[in-house]
DSSP file (Angstrom, degrees, kcal/mol; ACC not computed):
  #  RESIDUE AA STRUCTURE BP1 BP2  ACC     N-H-->O    O-->H-N    N-H-->O    O-->H-N    TCO  KAPPA ALPHA  PHI   PSI    X-CA   Y-CA   Z-CA
    1    1 A M              0   0    0      0, 0.0     2,-0.4     0, 0.0    86,-0.1   0.000 360.0 360.0 360.0 131.5  -96.3 -155.7  -48.8
    2    2 A K        -     0   0    0     84,-0.2    83,-1.5     0, 0.0     2,-0.6  -0.927 360.0-156.2-141.4 115.0  -93.1 -157.6  -48.4
    3    3 A I  E     -A   84   0A   0     -2,-0.4    81,-0.2    81,-0.2     3,-0.1  -0.798  12.0-170.1 -86.5 124.8  -91.3 -158.1  -45.2
    4    4 A E  E     -     0   0A   0     79,-3.4     2,-0.3    -2,-0.6    -1,-0.2   0.906  49.7 -44.4 -86.6 -45.2  -87.6 -158.8  -46.1
    5    5 A K  E     -A   83   0A   0     78,-0.9    78,-2.6     3,-0.0     2,-0.7  -0.981  64.5 -71.9-171.4 170.1  -86.0 -160.0  -42.9
    6    6 A I  E     -A   82   0A   0     -2,-0.3    76,-0.3    76,-0.2     3,-0.1  -0.776  43.3-173.0 -77.2 116.9  -85.5 -159.4  -39.2
    7    7 A E  E     -     0   0A   0     74,-2.6    46,-0.8    -2,-0.7     2,-0.3   0.907  60.7 -24.9 -81.0 -45.5  -83.4 -156.3  -39.2
    8    8 A H  E     -Ab  81  53A   0     73,-1.2    73,-3.0    44,-0.2     2,-0.5  -0.985  50.4-127.4-159.4 166.7  -82.8 -156.2  -35.5
    9    9 A I  E     -Ab  80  54A   0     44,-1.7    46,-2.7    -2,-0.3     2,-0.4  -0.990  28.5-138.4-119.6 122.9  -84.0 -157.3  -32.1
   10   10 A G  E     -Ab  79  55A   0     69,-2.6    68,-3.2    -2,-0.5    69,-1.3  -0.661  17.6-170.0 -86.0 133.7  -84.4 -154.6  -29.5
   11   11 A I  E     -Ab  77  56A   0     44,-3.2    46,-2.9    -2,-0.4     2,-0.4  -0.982  16.1-139.8-127.0 120.0  -83.3 -155.4  -25.9
   12   12 A A  E     +Ab  76  57A   0     64,-2.7    64,-2.0    -2,-0.5     2,-0.3  -0.652  29.6 176.1 -78.8 128.1  -84.0 -153.0  -23.0
   13   13 A V  E     - b   0  58A   0     44,-3.0    46,-0.5    -2,-0.4     3,-0.2  -0.961  37.9-139.3-132.6 149.9  -81.1 -152.7  -20.6
   14   14 A R  S    S+     0   0    0     -2,-0.3     2,-0.4     1,-0.3    -1,-0.1   0.847  97.1  20.0 -72.2 -33.8  -80.4 -150.7  -17.5
   15   15 A S     >  -     0   0    0      1,-0.1     4,-2.4    43,-0.1    -1,-0.3  -0.956  55.0-162.2-143.8 118.8  -76.8 -150.1  -18.6
   16   16 A I  H  > S+     0   0    0     -2,-0.4     4,-2.8     1,-0.2     5,-0.2   0.877  98.6  58.0 -63.3 -35.9  -75.3 -150.4  -22.1
   17   17 A E  H  > S+     0   0    0      1,-0.2     4,-1.3     2,-0.2    -1,-0.2   0.931 109.4  42.8 -60.5 -45.1  -71.9 -150.5  -20.4
   18   18 A E  H  > S+     0   0    0      2,-0.2     4,-1.0     1,-0.2     3,-0.2   0.911 114.5  50.0 -67.4 -42.3  -72.9 -153.6  -18.4
   19   19 A A  H >X S+     0   0    0     -4,-2.4     4,-2.4     1,-0.2     3,-0.6   0.879 105.6  58.5 -63.2 -37.2  -74.6 -155.3  -21.4
   20   20 A T  H 3X>S+     0   0    0     -4,-2.8     4,-2.8     1,-0.2     5,-1.2   0.862  96.5  61.8 -60.3 -37.1  -71.5 -154.6  -23.5
   21   21 A K  I 3<>S+     0   0    0     -4,-1.3     5,-1.1    -3,-0.2    -1,-0.2   0.878 110.4  40.9 -58.4 -36.7  -69.4 -156.6  -21.0
   22   22 A F  I <X>S+     0   0    0     -4,-1.0     5,-2.0    -3,-0.6     4,-0.7   0.968 121.8  37.1 -74.4 -55.5  -71.6 -159.7  -21.8
   23   23 A Y  I  <5S+     0   0    0     -4,-2.4     6,-2.6     3,-0.2    -2,-0.2   0.893 131.1  26.5 -69.6 -41.0  -71.9 -159.3  -25.6
   24   24 A R  I  X5S+     0   0    0     -4,-2.8     4,-0.9     4,-0.2    -3,-0.2   0.941 129.7  34.6 -86.2 -54.3  -68.4 -158.0  -26.4
   25   25 A D  I  4<S+     0   0    0     -5,-1.2    -3,-0.2     2,-0.2    -2,-0.1   0.868 129.9  29.3 -76.0 -37.3  -66.2 -159.3  -23.6
   26   26 A L  I  <<S+     0   0    0     -5,-1.1    -3,-0.2    -4,-0.7    -4,-0.1   0.906 133.1  29.4 -89.5 -46.0  -67.8 -162.7  -23.0
   27   27 A L  T  4<S-     0   0    0     -5,-2.0    -3,-0.2    -6,-0.1    -2,-0.2   0.631  98.3-128.3 -90.8 -14.2  -69.3 -163.5  -26.4
   28   28 A G     <  +     0   0    0     -4,-0.9    -4,-0.2    -6,-0.3     2,-0.2   0.743  53.2 151.6  77.1  23.7  -66.7 -161.7  -28.5
   29   29 A L        -     0   0    0     -6,-2.6     2,-0.3     1,-0.1    -1,-0.2  -0.556  48.9-108.6 -90.7 154.7  -69.2 -159.7  -30.6
   30   30 A K  E     -C   48   0A   0     18,-0.6    18,-2.9    -2,-0.2     2,-0.4  -0.644  30.5-158.5 -83.5 133.7  -68.6 -156.3  -32.1
   31   31 A I  E     -C   47   0A   0     -2,-0.3    16,-0.2    16,-0.2     3,-0.1  -0.934  11.1-133.1-114.9 134.6  -70.5 -153.4  -30.5
   32   32 A S        -     0   0    0     14,-2.8     2,-0.1    -2,-0.4     3,-0.1  -0.216  36.9 -83.4 -74.5 170.9  -71.1 -150.1  -32.3
   33   33 A E        -     0   0    0      1,-0.1    13,-0.4    12,-0.1     2,-0.2  -0.396  57.9 -93.7 -65.6 154.5  -70.6 -146.6  -30.9
   34   34 A K        -     0   0    0     11,-0.1     2,-0.5    -3,-0.1    11,-0.2  -0.498  36.0-153.9 -72.7 141.5  -73.4 -145.4  -28.7
   35   35 A I  E     -D   44   0A   0      9,-3.1     9,-2.9    -2,-0.2     2,-0.5  -0.975   6.0-148.5-115.7 127.2  -76.0 -143.3  -30.4
   36   36 A E  E     -D   43   0A   0     -2,-0.5     7,-0.2     7,-0.2     3,-0.1  -0.829  11.4-172.0 -97.6 135.6  -78.0 -140.8  -28.3
   37   37 A V  E >>> +D   42   0A   0      5,-3.0     5,-1.6    -2,-0.5     3,-1.2  -0.765   6.2 178.7-122.7  81.6  -81.6 -140.0  -29.3
   38   38 A P  T 345S+     0   0    0      0, 0.0     3,-0.5     0, 0.0    -1,-0.1   0.833  77.4  60.8 -56.8 -36.0  -82.5 -137.1  -26.9
   39   39 A K  T 345S+     0   0    0      1,-0.3    -2,-0.0    -3,-0.1    -3,-0.0   0.857 115.6  34.1 -59.9 -35.0  -86.0 -136.7  -28.4
   40   40 A R  T <45S-     0   0    0     -3,-1.2    25,-0.4     2,-0.2    -1,-0.3   0.453 108.2-126.5 -97.6  -4.5  -86.8 -140.3  -27.3
   41   41 A K  T  <5 +     0   0    0     -4,-1.0    19,-2.9    -3,-0.5    20,-0.6   0.870  67.9 121.7  60.6  39.8  -84.6 -140.1  -24.2
   42   42 A I  E   < -DE  37  59A   0     -5,-1.6    -5,-3.0    17,-0.3     2,-0.4  -0.929  53.9-148.3-132.6 157.8  -82.6 -143.2  -25.1
   43   43 A R  E     -DE  36  58A   0     15,-2.9    15,-2.9    -2,-0.3     2,-0.4  -0.973  23.4-163.7-120.2 137.5  -79.1 -144.3  -25.8
   44   44 A I  E     +DE  35  57A   0     -9,-2.9    -9,-3.1    -2,-0.4     2,-0.3  -0.939  15.8 177.3-127.2 143.6  -78.6 -147.1  -28.3
   45   45 A A  E     - E   0  56A   0     11,-1.6    11,-3.3    -2,-0.4     2,-0.4  -0.985  21.8-138.7-138.8 142.7  -75.7 -149.4  -29.2
   46   46 A F  E     - E   0  55A   0    -13,-0.4   -14,-2.8    -2,-0.3     2,-0.7  -0.849   2.4-146.1-104.8 136.3  -75.9 -152.2  -31.8
   47   47 A V  E     -CE  31  54A   0      7,-3.0     7,-2.0    -2,-0.4     2,-0.4  -0.902  28.2-134.9 -95.6 117.3  -74.4 -155.7  -31.4
   48   48 A Q  E     +CE  30  53A   0    -18,-2.9   -18,-0.6    -2,-0.7     2,-0.3  -0.611  34.2 162.6 -83.9 126.8  -73.2 -156.6  -34.9
   49   49 A L        -     0   0    0      3,-1.5     2,-0.7    -2,-0.4     3,-0.1  -0.844  49.9 -81.9-129.7 168.7  -74.0 -160.1  -36.2
   50   50 A S  S    S-     0   0    0     -2,-0.3     3,-0.1     1,-0.2    -2,-0.0  -0.651 112.2  -5.5 -75.5 115.7  -74.1 -161.6  -39.6
   51   51 A G  S    S+     0   0    0     -2,-0.7     2,-0.3     1,-0.1    -1,-0.2   0.138 135.0  26.8  91.1 -20.8  -77.4 -160.7  -41.3
   52   52 A T        -     0   0    0     -3,-0.1    -3,-1.5   -47,-0.0     2,-0.3  -0.895  67.1-143.6-154.4-177.8  -79.0 -159.0  -38.3
   53   53 A K  E     -bE   8  48A   0    -46,-0.8   -44,-1.7    -2,-0.3     2,-0.4  -0.976  16.1-119.6-150.3 163.7  -78.1 -157.1  -35.1
   54   54 A L  E     -bE   9  47A   0     -7,-2.0    -7,-3.0    -2,-0.3     2,-0.6  -0.894  23.1-147.5-103.2 138.8  -79.2 -156.6  -31.6
   55   55 A E  E     -bE  10  46A   0    -46,-2.7   -44,-3.2    -2,-0.4     2,-0.5  -0.928   7.3-153.6-110.1 111.5  -80.2 -153.1  -30.5
   56   56 A L  E     -bE  11  45A   0    -11,-3.3   -11,-1.6    -2,-0.6     2,-0.5  -0.746  12.3-161.6 -85.1 126.4  -79.3 -152.4  -26.9
   57   57 A L  E     +bE  12  44A   0    -46,-2.9   -44,-3.0    -2,-0.5     2,-0.4  -0.944  11.0 179.0-117.7 119.5  -81.7 -149.7  -25.5
   58   58 A E  E     -bE  13  43A   0    -15,-2.9   -15,-2.9    -2,-0.5     2,-0.2  -0.958  28.7-119.6-120.8 136.5  -80.8 -147.7  -22.4
   59   59 A S  E     - E   0  42A   0    -46,-0.5   -17,-0.3    -2,-0.4     3,-0.1  -0.499  11.5-159.1 -72.3 140.2  -82.9 -144.9  -20.8
   60   60 A M  S    S+     0   0    0    -19,-2.9     2,-0.3     1,-0.2   -18,-0.2   0.611  75.8   5.0 -91.6 -15.2  -81.3 -141.5  -20.6
   61   61 A E  S >  S-     0   0    0    -20,-0.6     3,-1.5     0, 0.0     6,-0.3  -0.990  88.1 -80.1-162.3 159.5  -83.7 -140.4  -17.9
   62   62 A Q  T 3  S+     0   0    0     -2,-0.3     3,-0.1     1,-0.2     4,-0.0  -0.320 110.2  30.9 -61.0 143.0  -86.4 -141.5  -15.6
   63   63 A G  T 3  S+     0   0    0      1,-0.3    -1,-0.2     2,-0.1   -22,-0.0   0.346  84.4 131.4  91.2  -7.0  -89.9 -141.6  -17.2
   64   64 A S  S <> S-     0   0    0     -3,-1.5     4,-2.6   -23,-0.1    -1,-0.3  -0.269  74.3-102.9 -70.7 166.9  -88.7 -142.4  -20.7
   65   65 A G  H  > S+     0   0    0    -25,-0.4     4,-2.3     1,-0.2     5,-0.1   0.898 123.6  46.9 -57.2 -43.1  -90.4 -145.3  -22.6
   66   66 A I  H  > S+     0   0    0      2,-0.2     4,-2.6     1,-0.2     5,-0.2   0.896 110.7  52.3 -68.5 -39.7  -87.5 -147.6  -22.0
   67   67 A D  H  > S+     0   0    0     -6,-0.3     4,-2.4     2,-0.2    -2,-0.2   0.936 111.8  46.3 -59.9 -46.6  -87.3 -146.7  -18.3
   68   68 A K  H  X S+     0   0    0     -4,-2.6     4,-2.2     2,-0.2     5,-0.2   0.902 111.1  52.9 -62.7 -41.5  -91.1 -147.4  -17.9
   69   69 A F  H  X>S+     0   0    0     -4,-2.3     4,-3.3    -5,-0.2     5,-0.6   0.944 111.7  44.8 -59.0 -49.0  -90.6 -150.7  -19.8
   70   70 A I  H  X5S+     0   0    0     -4,-2.6     4,-1.5     1,-0.2    -2,-0.2   0.886 111.6  53.1 -65.0 -39.0  -87.8 -151.8  -17.5
   71   71 A Q  H  <5S+     0   0    0     -4,-2.4    -1,-0.2    -5,-0.2    -2,-0.2   0.894 119.6  34.7 -62.2 -38.6  -89.8 -150.7  -14.4
   72   72 A N  H  <5S+     0   0    0     -4,-2.2    -2,-0.2    -5,-0.2    -1,-0.2   0.863 139.0  11.4 -84.1 -38.3  -92.8 -152.8  -15.5
   73   73 A K  H  <5S-     0   0    0     -4,-3.3    -3,-0.2    -5,-0.2    -2,-0.2   0.539  96.0-127.1-121.5 -11.1  -91.2 -155.8  -17.2
   74   74 A G     << -     0   0    0     -4,-1.5    -1,-0.2    -5,-0.6   -62,-0.1  -0.222  52.0 -34.7  84.6 177.5  -87.5 -155.8  -16.3
   75   75 A E  S    S+     0   0    0     -5,-0.1     2,-0.3   -64,-0.1   -62,-0.2  -0.342  94.1  71.1 -68.6 153.2  -84.6 -156.0  -18.8
   76   76 A G  E    S+A   12   0A   0    -64,-2.0   -64,-2.7    -2,-0.0    -2,-0.1  -0.941  78.1  13.5 142.4-160.4  -85.0 -158.1  -21.8
   77   77 A L  E     +A   11   0A   0     -2,-0.3   -66,-0.2   -66,-0.2     3,-0.1  -0.264  49.8 166.7 -55.7 123.4  -86.8 -158.3  -25.2
   78   78 A H  E     -     0   0A   0    -68,-3.2    48,-0.5     1,-0.4     2,-0.3   0.792  58.3 -23.5-105.5 -46.4  -88.3 -155.0  -26.1
   79   79 A H  E     -A   10   0A   0    -69,-1.3   -69,-2.6    46,-0.1     2,-0.4  -0.988  46.5-126.2-160.8 164.8  -89.2 -155.4  -29.8
   80   80 A I  E     -Af   9 127A   0     46,-2.0    48,-2.7    -2,-0.3     2,-0.5  -0.984  25.3-150.2-117.4 132.5  -88.5 -157.1  -33.1
   81   81 A C  E     -Af   8 128A   0    -73,-3.0   -74,-2.6    -2,-0.4   -73,-1.2  -0.905   8.2-164.6-108.2 123.8  -87.8 -155.0  -36.1
   82   82 A F  E     -Af   6 129A   0     46,-3.0    48,-2.4    -2,-0.5     2,-0.4  -0.864  14.4-136.7-104.0 140.5  -88.7 -156.2  -39.6
   83   83 A E  E     -Af   5 130A   0    -78,-2.6   -79,-3.4    -2,-0.4   -78,-0.9  -0.789  19.5-161.1 -94.7 137.1  -87.2 -154.6  -42.7
   84   84 A T  E     -Af   3 131A   0     46,-2.6    48,-1.4    -2,-0.4     3,-0.4  -0.942  20.9-143.5-123.2 144.1  -89.6 -153.9  -45.6
   85   85 A D  S    S+     0   0    0    -83,-1.5     2,-0.3    -2,-0.4   -82,-0.1   0.734  99.7  31.7 -76.7 -22.8  -88.8 -153.3  -49.2
   86   86 A D     >  -     0   0    0    -84,-0.4     4,-2.6     1,-0.1    -1,-0.3  -0.758  69.3-178.1-137.5  88.5  -91.6 -150.7  -49.7
   87   87 A F  H  > S+     0   0    0     -3,-0.4     4,-2.7    -2,-0.3     5,-0.2   0.908  81.3  46.6 -55.8 -52.5  -92.2 -148.9  -46.4
   88   88 A D  H  > S+     0   0    0      1,-0.2     4,-2.6     2,-0.2    -1,-0.2   0.916 114.1  47.8 -60.7 -44.6  -95.1 -146.7  -47.6
   89   89 A K  H  > S+     0   0    0      2,-0.2     4,-2.6     1,-0.2    -1,-0.2   0.913 112.5  49.5 -63.1 -42.9  -97.0 -149.6  -49.2
   90   90 A T  H  X S+     0   0    0     -4,-2.6     4,-2.2     2,-0.2    -2,-0.2   0.935 112.7  46.4 -62.8 -47.3  -96.5 -151.8  -46.2
   91   91 A V  H  X S+     0   0    0     -4,-2.7     4,-2.4    -5,-0.2    -2,-0.2   0.926 114.0  48.3 -61.9 -45.2  -97.8 -149.1  -43.8
   92   92 A N  H  X S+     0   0    0     -4,-2.6     4,-2.5    -5,-0.2    -1,-0.2   0.899 110.9  50.2 -63.9 -40.7 -100.8 -148.3  -46.0
   93   93 A E  H  X S+     0   0    0     -4,-2.6     4,-1.5     2,-0.2    -1,-0.2   0.900 111.2  49.1 -64.4 -39.6 -101.7 -152.0  -46.4
   94   94 A L  H  <>S+     0   0    0     -4,-2.2     5,-2.7     2,-0.2    -2,-0.2   0.894 110.5  50.3 -67.3 -38.9 -101.5 -152.5  -42.6
   95   95 A K  H ><5S+     0   0    0     -4,-2.4     3,-1.8     1,-0.2    -2,-0.2   0.915 108.6  52.7 -62.5 -42.3 -103.7 -149.4  -42.1
   96   96 A D  H 3<5S+     0   0    0     -4,-2.5    -1,-0.2     1,-0.3    -2,-0.2   0.826 107.3  52.3 -60.8 -31.7 -106.2 -150.8  -44.6
   97   97 A K  T 3<5S-     0   0    0     -4,-1.5    -1,-0.3    -5,-0.2    -2,-0.2   0.334 120.5-113.3 -87.5   7.6 -106.2 -154.0  -42.6
   98   98 A K  T < 5 +     0   0    0     -3,-1.8    -3,-0.2     1,-0.2    -2,-0.1   0.748  54.7 167.7  69.0  27.1 -107.0 -152.0  -39.5
   99   99 A A      < -     0   0    0     -5,-2.7     2,-0.4    -6,-0.1    -1,-0.2  -0.448  33.8-123.7 -67.2 145.4 -103.7 -152.7  -37.7
  100  100 A E        -     0   0    0     18,-0.2    18,-2.6    -2,-0.1     2,-0.3  -0.774  22.9-155.9 -94.4 137.2 -103.1 -150.5  -34.7
  101  101 A F  B     -G  117   0A   0     -2,-0.4    16,-0.3    16,-0.3     3,-0.1  -0.840  17.5-147.1-110.1 148.5  -99.9 -148.4  -34.6
  102  102 A V  S    S-     0   0    0     14,-2.7     2,-0.2    -2,-0.3    15,-0.1   0.834  83.2 -10.0 -77.0 -35.2  -98.2 -147.1  -31.5
  103  103 A D  S    S-     0   0    0     13,-0.8    -1,-0.1     3,-0.0    13,-0.1  -0.828  81.5 -82.9-149.0-177.6  -97.0 -143.9  -33.3
  104  104 A E        -     0   0    0     -2,-0.2    10,-0.1     1,-0.1    12,-0.1  -0.632  61.4 -80.2 -91.5 156.1  -96.8 -142.3  -36.7
  105  105 A P        +     0   0    0      0, 0.0     2,-0.3     0, 0.0    10,-0.2  -0.274  63.8 161.7 -54.9 141.5  -93.9 -143.1  -39.1
  106  106 A R  E     -H  114   0A   0      8,-2.4     8,-3.1     6,-0.1     2,-0.4  -0.923  44.5 -75.9-152.9 173.2  -90.8 -141.2  -38.2
  107  107 A M  E     -H  113   0A   0     -2,-0.3     6,-0.2     6,-0.2     2,-0.1  -0.651  48.3-145.5 -79.6 130.0  -87.1 -141.1  -38.8
  108  108 A G    >   -     0   0    0      4,-3.1     3,-1.8    -2,-0.4    -1,-0.1  -0.260  32.5 -88.7 -88.1 179.7  -85.2 -143.7  -36.7
  109  109 A A  T 3  S+     0   0    0      1,-0.3    -1,-0.1     2,-0.1   -73,-0.1   0.732 125.8  50.5 -62.1 -25.2  -81.8 -143.5  -35.1
  110  110 A E  T 3  S-     0   0    0      2,-0.2    -1,-0.3   -75,-0.0     3,-0.1   0.237 121.7-100.6-101.2  13.5  -80.0 -144.8  -38.3
  111  111 A G  S <  S+     0   0    0     -3,-1.8     2,-0.3     1,-0.3    -2,-0.1   0.657  87.0 114.8  81.4  15.5  -81.7 -142.3  -40.7
  112  112 A K  S    S-     0   0    0     20,-0.0    -4,-3.1    -6,-0.0    -1,-0.3  -0.873  72.9-100.4-114.5 151.0  -84.4 -144.7  -42.0
  113  113 A R  E     +H  107   0A   0     -2,-0.3    18,-2.4    -6,-0.2     2,-0.3  -0.465  45.5 178.0 -72.5 141.8  -88.1 -144.4  -41.5
  114  114 A I  E     -HI 106 130A   0     -8,-3.1    -8,-2.4    16,-0.2     2,-0.3  -0.918  14.3-176.5-136.9 161.9  -89.6 -146.6  -38.8
  115  115 A V  E     - I   0 129A   0     14,-1.6    14,-3.0    -2,-0.3     2,-0.5  -0.958  19.8-132.7-155.7 149.6  -93.0 -147.2  -37.3
  116  116 A F  E     - I   0 128A   0     -2,-0.3   -14,-2.7    12,-0.2   -13,-0.8  -0.905  10.4-145.6-110.4 132.8  -94.2 -149.4  -34.4
  117  117 A L  E     -GI 101 127A   0     10,-3.3    10,-1.2    -2,-0.5   -16,-0.3  -0.740  35.2-101.8 -88.6 141.2  -97.2 -151.7  -34.5
  118  118 A H    >   -     0   0    0    -18,-2.6     3,-2.0    -2,-0.3     4,-0.5  -0.345  26.1-121.9 -62.6 141.3  -99.1 -152.1  -31.2
  119  119 A P  G > >S+     0   0    0      0, 0.0     5,-2.4     0, 0.0     3,-1.0   0.746 107.6  73.9 -58.1 -23.2  -98.3 -155.3  -29.4
  120  120 A K  G > 5S+     0   0    0      1,-0.2     3,-0.7     3,-0.2     6,-0.1   0.820  91.9  57.6 -58.5 -29.2 -102.0 -156.2  -29.5
  121  121 A N  G < 5S+     0   0    0     -3,-2.0    -1,-0.2     1,-0.2     5,-0.1   0.788 112.8  37.5 -69.6 -28.1 -101.5 -157.0  -33.2
  122  122 A A  G X 5S-     0   0    0     -3,-1.0     3,-1.1    -4,-0.5    -1,-0.2  -0.192 119.5 -91.6-126.7  40.1  -98.8 -159.5  -32.5
  123  123 A F  T < 5S-     0   0    0     -3,-0.7    -3,-0.2     1,-0.3     3,-0.1   0.872  96.1 -37.8  56.6  42.4  -99.8 -161.4  -29.4
  124  124 A G  T 3 <S+     0   0    0     -5,-2.4     2,-0.5     1,-0.2    -1,-0.3   0.436 109.0 120.7  92.8   1.0  -97.9 -159.1  -27.0
  125  125 A V    <   -     0   0    0     -3,-1.1     2,-0.4    -6,-0.6    -3,-0.3  -0.872  60.3-133.2-102.7 126.3  -94.8 -158.5  -29.1
  126  126 A L        -     0   0    0     -2,-0.5   -46,-2.0   -48,-0.5     2,-0.5  -0.640  26.1-157.8 -73.4 126.1  -94.0 -154.9  -30.1
  127  127 A I  E     -fI  80 117A   0    -10,-1.2   -10,-3.3    -2,-0.4     2,-0.4  -0.927   7.9-163.5-113.2 129.4  -93.1 -154.9  -33.8
  128  128 A E  E     -fI  81 116A   0    -48,-2.7   -46,-3.0    -2,-0.5     2,-0.4  -0.909   5.5-155.7-105.9 136.9  -91.1 -152.2  -35.5
  129  129 A L  E     -fI  82 115A   0    -14,-3.0   -14,-1.6    -2,-0.4     2,-0.4  -0.939  13.4-172.4-109.6 138.0  -91.1 -151.8  -39.3
  130  130 A K  E     -fI  83 114A   0    -48,-2.4   -46,-2.6    -2,-0.4   -16,-0.2  -0.988  23.3-119.4-133.2 137.7  -88.1 -150.2  -40.9
  131  131 A E  E      f   84   0A   0    -18,-2.4   -46,-0.2    -2,-0.4   -45,-0.0  -0.454 360.0 360.0 -72.9 149.1  -87.5 -149.1  -44.5
  132  132 A M              0   0    0    -48,-1.4    -1,-0.1    -2,-0.1   -47,-0.1   0.478 360.0 360.0 -69.2 360.0  -84.7 -150.7  -46.4
């Protein structure tokens, strides 16, 4: 198992448009086009930085995971995504070590496989693993 880097940091926001005003207009950062993920009921935009990015996550409807997160905790840090050089090996090693997962590996918004580790594993932080 080899974790390569922080790929992105997910930030739950009520409005990508409002968040964009801060990151693009105030800080001068580049924002990607919005990506809709209807299956997950979320809209995503990436803030491009050198070496990593921020993932802005907006709910598309009430009751989605992001909507529930914001209702319970407010806007802010949602997860940290680590990139791994061997996705299958990393997932299998973590399963062997009895790590708890939130879900099964699946295709993420950018066409790479992802999986989420339960926050209990990481002292309250939701961890996403993403294949390189």
